[in-house]
C-alpha positions as CSV (number, residue, x, y, z in Angstrom):
1,X,120.7,104.5,64.2
2,X,122.8,107.1,66.2
3,X,122.6,106.9,70.1
4,X,120.1,110.0,70.1
5,X,117.8,108.4,68.0
6,X,117.9,105.1,70.1
7,X,117.6,107.4,73.4
8,X,114.7,109.3,71.9
9,X,112.8,106.2,70.6
10,X,113.1,104.5,74.1
11,X,112.0,107.6,76.0
12,X,108.9,107.9,73.6
13,X,108.1,104.1,74.2
14,X,108.5,104.3,77.8
15,X,106.2,107.4,77.9
16,X,103.5,105.9,75.8
17,X,103.6,102.7,77.9
18,X,103.5,104.9,81.2
19,X,100.6,107.0,79.9
20,X,98.4,103.7,78.9
21,X,99.1,102.3,82.1
22,X,97.5,105.3,84.0
23,X,93.7,105.0,83.5
24,X,90.9,105.7,85.9
25,X,89.5,103.3,88.2
26,X,85.5,102.7,88.1
27,X,83.8,102.6,91.3
28,X,82.8,99.0,90.7
29,X,86.5,98.0,90.1
30,X,87.7,99.5,93.3
31,X,86.6,96.5,95.5
32,X,89.2,94.4,93.5
33,X,92.1,96.5,94.4
34,X,91.2,96.9,98.1
35,X,91.8,93.2,98.9
36,X,94.5,92.2,100.9
37,X,96.3,90.4,98.2
38,X,96.8,93.9,96.4
39,X,98.6,95.4,99.1
40,X,102.2,96.1,99.1
41,X,102.8,95.0,102.5
42,X,100.4,92.2,103.3
43,X,101.2,92.4,106.9
44,X,101.7,95.8,107.8
45,X,102.0,95.6,111.8
46,X,104.6,93.1,111.5
47,X,106.6,95.0,109.1
48,X,106.5,98.0,111.5
49,X,107.6,95.7,114.5
50,X,110.4,94.4,112.6
51,X,111.5,97.8,111.3
52,X,111.3,99.0,115.1
53,X,113.2,96.1,116.0
54,X,115.9,96.4,113.6
55,X,116.2,100.1,114.2
56,X,117.0,99.6,118.0
57,X,119.4,96.8,117.5
58,X,121.4,98.8,114.6
59,X,121.4,102.3,116.5
60,X,120.5,103.5,113.1
61,X,117.5,105.9,112.4
62,X,115.7,105.4,109.2
63,X,112.6,107.1,108.0
64,X,110.2,105.6,110.7
65,X,112.1,105.0,113.9
66,X,114.3,106.6,116.5
67,X,118.0,105.7,117.3
68,X,118.6,102.8,119.5
69,X,121.1,101.1,121.5
70,X,122.9,99.2,118.9
71,X,124.2,96.1,120.8
72,X,122.7,93.6,118.0
73,X,121.2,91.4,120.9
74,X,117.8,90.2,120.9
């Protein structure tokens, strides 16, 4: 089996799996997805405060904060 055939088979398998995983969510199933356990970040406020604190200490601007002093102290 050549490298091109293997690449095509892997691509097709990945595409099929990706398409199977995309199913519409029924209205009665949305309650399960809205539970706090299903959130990517269970504590969004704490995460935002940590990101702000880190950005202000590192003097680096990410996608969510302005630059800070960068002294590294708390």
